[in-house]
C-alpha positions as CSV (number, residue, x, y, z in Angstrom):
1,M,16.3,-14.4,7.8
2,A,18.3,-12.1,6.1
3,S,19.1,-8.3,7.6
4,R,16.6,-6.7,5.8
5,Y,13.7,-8.7,7.8
6,Y,13.4,-8.2,11.6
7,D,11.0,-10.4,14.3
8,E,7.9,-8.1,14.9
9,E,6.6,-10.2,17.6
10,A,10.6,-10.2,19.6
11,G,9.9,-6.3,18.7
12,L,13.6,-5.9,17.4
13,L,13.5,-2.9,15.3
14,G,14.5,-0.3,17.4
15,G,16.1,-2.3,19.8
16,G,13.8,-2.7,22.4
17,P,10.5,-4.2,23.6
18,K,7.4,-2.4,22.3
19,D,6.2,-1.3,25.9
20,S,5.2,2.1,25.4
21,Y,2.3,4.1,23.6
22,A,5.0,6.6,22.0
23,F,7.0,3.7,20.4
24,E,4.1,2.2,19.0
25,F,2.8,5.4,17.7
26,A,6.2,6.1,16.1
27,E,6.8,2.6,14.6
28,R,3.3,2.9,13.2
29,Q,3.8,6.3,11.2
30,V,7.1,5.1,10.2
31,R,5.4,1.8,8.8
32,H,2.7,4.0,7.1
33,G,5.1,6.2,5.5
34,F,7.4,3.3,4.4
35,V,4.2,1.8,2.8
36,R,3.3,4.8,1.1
37,K,6.7,5.0,-0.5
38,V,6.6,1.3,-1.9
39,L,3.4,2.0,-3.3
40,G,4.1,5.1,-5.1
41,L,7.5,3.3,-6.5
42,L,5.4,0.0,-7.3
43,G,2.7,2.4,-9.2
44,T,5.2,4.3,-11.0
45,Q,7.0,1.0,-12.0
46,L,3.6,-0.6,-13.4
47,L,2.6,2.5,-15.0
48,I,6.0,2.3,-17.4
49,T,5.7,-1.2,-17.8
50,A,1.9,-0.9,-18.9
51,A,3.1,2.2,-21.4
52,V,5.7,-0.1,-22.9
53,T,3.8,-3.0,-23.1
54,A,1.0,-1.0,-25.1
55,L,3.5,0.5,-27.6
56,F,4.8,-3.2,-28.2
57,V,1.1,-4.3,-28.6
58,F,-0.7,-1.7,-30.5
59,S,2.1,-0.3,-32.7
60,V,2.4,-2.1,-35.7
61,P,5.8,-0.7,-36.8
62,V,7.1,-1.6,-33.2
63,K,5.8,-5.2,-33.0
64,T,7.0,-5.5,-36.9
65,Y,10.4,-5.0,-35.8
66,I,11.0,-6.8,-32.4
67,F,9.6,-9.9,-34.6
68,T,12.6,-9.2,-37.2
69,S,15.1,-8.0,-34.6
70,Q,16.0,-10.1,-31.5
71,W,18.7,-7.8,-29.7
72,P,16.3,-5.6,-28.0
73,F,15.0,-8.3,-26.3
74,W,18.1,-10.3,-24.9
75,T,19.9,-7.2,-24.2
76,A,17.1,-6.2,-21.8
77,F,17.3,-9.6,-20.4
78,A,20.7,-9.7,-19.6
79,V,20.9,-6.0,-18.3
80,S,17.9,-6.9,-16.2
81,L,19.5,-10.1,-14.5
82,V,22.5,-8.2,-13.7
83,L,20.6,-5.5,-12.2
84,I,18.6,-7.5,-10.2
85,L,21.1,-9.7,-9.0
86,A,22.8,-6.4,-7.9
87,L,19.8,-5.0,-6.0
88,S,19.2,-8.6,-4.3
89,F,22.4,-8.9,-2.8
90,S,24.4,-5.8,-2.3
91,E,22.3,-4.1,0.8
92,N,24.7,-1.0,0.4
93,L,23.1,-0.7,-3.6
94,R,19.5,-1.2,-2.4
95,R,19.8,1.8,0.3
96,S,22.2,4.3,-1.2
97,H,19.7,7.0,-2.4
98,P,19.2,8.0,-5.1
99,L,21.4,5.1,-6.9
100,N,19.1,2.8,-5.8
101,L,16.1,4.6,-7.6
102,F,18.2,4.8,-10.7
103,V,19.0,1.0,-10.6
104,L,15.6,0.3,-9.9
105,A,14.4,2.4,-12.8
106,G,16.9,0.6,-15.2
107,F,15.5,-2.5,-14.1
108,T,11.9,-1.3,-14.5
109,L,12.7,-0.1,-18.2
110,C,14.5,-3.4,-19.2
111,E,11.6,-5.6,-17.6
112,A,9.1,-3.5,-19.3
113,V,10.9,-4.1,-22.7
114,L,10.8,-8.2,-22.0
115,V,7.3,-8.0,-20.8
116,G,6.2,-6.0,-24.3
117,T,8.0,-8.3,-26.2
118,V,6.1,-11.4,-24.8
119,S,3.0,-9.5,-25.1
120,A,3.4,-9.0,-28.5
121,M,3.5,-12.5,-29.4
122,Y,-0.3,-13.2,-28.3
123,D,-3.7,-12.0,-29.7
124,T,-4.5,-8.5,-28.4
125,K,-7.7,-9.7,-26.8
126,I,-5.3,-12.4,-24.7
127,V,-3.4,-9.6,-23.6
128,L,-6.0,-7.4,-22.2
129,L,-7.9,-10.6,-20.7
130,A,-4.8,-11.5,-18.8
131,I,-4.5,-7.7,-17.8
132,G,-7.7,-8.0,-16.4
133,I,-7.6,-11.1,-14.7
134,T,-4.2,-10.1,-13.2
135,T,-6.2,-6.9,-11.9
136,V,-8.6,-9.2,-10.0
137,V,-6.2,-11.5,-8.6
138,V,-3.9,-8.4,-7.0
139,L,-6.8,-7.2,-5.7
140,G,-8.0,-10.4,-3.9
141,C,-4.6,-10.7,-2.5
142,A,-4.4,-7.3,-1.2
143,L,-7.7,-8.0,0.3
144,F,-6.4,-11.3,1.9
145,A,-3.2,-9.9,2.9
146,T,-4.9,-7.3,4.6
147,Q,-7.9,-8.9,6.2
148,S,-6.6,-12.3,7.0
149,K,-5.8,-13.4,10.0
150,V,-3.4,-16.2,8.2
151,D,0.4,-15.4,8.4
152,L,2.3,-16.3,5.3
153,T,5.7,-14.5,6.4
154,V,6.4,-17.7,8.2
155,A,6.3,-19.9,5.0
156,N,9.3,-18.4,2.8
157,G,10.7,-22.1,3.1
158,L,7.5,-23.5,1.8
159,L,7.2,-21.1,-0.9
160,M,11.1,-21.5,-2.1
161,S,10.6,-25.2,-2.6
162,V,7.4,-24.8,-4.8
163,L,9.5,-21.9,-6.9
164,L,12.2,-24.5,-7.4
165,A,10.0,-27.1,-8.3
166,V,8.0,-25.2,-10.7
167,F,11.7,-24.0,-12.2
168,A,12.4,-28.1,-12.3
169,A,9.1,-28.4,-14.2
170,S,9.6,-25.8,-16.2
171,L,13.3,-27.1,-17.7
172,L,11.7,-30.7,-17.8
173,N,9.1,-29.6,-20.4
174,L,12.0,-28.1,-22.3
175,F,12.9,-31.7,-23.5
176,I,9.3,-33.3,-23.3
177,R,7.1,-30.6,-24.6
178,A,3.9,-32.0,-23.2
179,A,0.6,-30.0,-23.3
180,W,-0.6,-31.0,-20.1
181,L,2.6,-30.2,-17.9
182,Y,2.7,-26.9,-19.8
183,V,-0.8,-25.9,-18.3
184,G,0.2,-27.1,-15.1
185,I,3.3,-25.3,-14.8
186,C,1.4,-22.2,-15.9
187,V,-1.8,-22.7,-13.0
188,A,1.1,-23.4,-10.5
189,G,3.0,-20.6,-11.3
190,V,0.0,-18.1,-11.2
191,V,-1.1,-19.8,-7.5
192,L,2.7,-19.6,-6.4
193,F,3.2,-15.9,-7.1
194,S,-0.2,-15.2,-6.0
195,L,1.0,-16.4,-2.8
196,Y,4.0,-14.7,-2.6
197,L,2.4,-11.2,-3.8
198,I,0.4,-12.1,-0.2
199,F,3.7,-12.9,1.5
200,D,5.4,-9.5,0.0
201,L,2.3,-7.6,1.2
202,Q,2.4,-8.8,4.7
203,L,6.2,-8.1,5.0
204,L,5.3,-4.4,3.8
205,M,2.7,-3.9,6.3
206,G,4.1,-5.0,9.1
207,G,1.8,-6.4,12.1
208,H,2.9,-10.1,11.4
209,K,5.9,-12.7,12.4
210,Y,8.2,-10.9,10.2
211,A,8.4,-7.8,8.6
212,L,10.7,-5.9,6.1
213,S,12.7,-3.1,7.3
214,P,11.6,0.3,6.3
215,D,15.1,1.0,4.6
216,E,14.0,-1.8,2.0
217,Y,11.7,0.5,0.2
218,V,13.4,-0.5,-3.2
219,F,13.4,-4.3,-2.1
220,A,9.8,-4.1,-1.1
221,S,8.6,-2.5,-4.5
222,L,10.9,-4.7,-6.8
223,S,9.7,-7.9,-4.9
224,I,5.9,-6.9,-5.1
225,Y,6.5,-6.0,-8.8
226,L,7.7,-8.9,-9.9
227,D,5.2,-10.9,-8.2
228,I,2.5,-9.1,-10.1
229,I,4.5,-9.1,-13.4
230,N,5.3,-13.0,-12.8
231,I,1.4,-13.6,-12.0
232,F,0.5,-11.6,-15.5
233,L,3.0,-13.8,-17.2
234,Y,1.8,-17.0,-16.4
235,L,-1.9,-16.0,-17.1
236,L,-1.0,-14.8,-20.5
237,Q,0.7,-18.4,-21.4
238,L,-2.2,-19.8,-20.2
239,L,-4.7,-17.9,-21.4
240,G,-2.4,-18.4,-25.3
241,S,-2.4,-21.8,-24.6
242,Q,-6.0,-22.5,-24.4
243,D,-6.8,-19.8,-27.1
244,S,-4.3,-21.7,-29.8
245,R,-6.2,-25.0,-29.5
């Protein structure tokens, strides 16, 4: 696993075995603080995205502008790609406070523009329905992650394989444009990122085979945020495809 993870069962965080109550209590306090910090960042990211999306969906002048000008979308796409690559591959950047928060904020704003642009292309009822279903899915995943004894933190390789398969199918559908394949990709995307959400939540909470280091609060927030956004976007495409029939 990458340096942002540690093996909880081996007790590698802190460099020693978990053989004392004081150590376990201190670690539990650190983990709880870590979870609160990540959820705070995540909530802020989702609020920003919701506000920008609402502006794009409900404001007629804004919607008209984005339909006639493509530069905001492509600029946001390019900047978000650069920022997520930087956050993903630079441990120093992720852990350099407050620079990491500024980069995360910039990425969130760009992603909000992308989500808002895509949402504006669909009927408002479809967007609201997708938001509602996404909320239910996220709550269900959170409940599963906290209550189930199934440990998805060991399934990173399997999830990555499925992700590559979905990506390959998406590329294929650019050429064959089959409606059945499009629907299948959307369904697979919702299921895949729901599993990724459980995976990332379990890494966040600890108590499983692997866990995120408490220093990786930006990475944790970014991962869970992208899981939720991808669930929403795949649901939006799925509902939109059924509505257009």
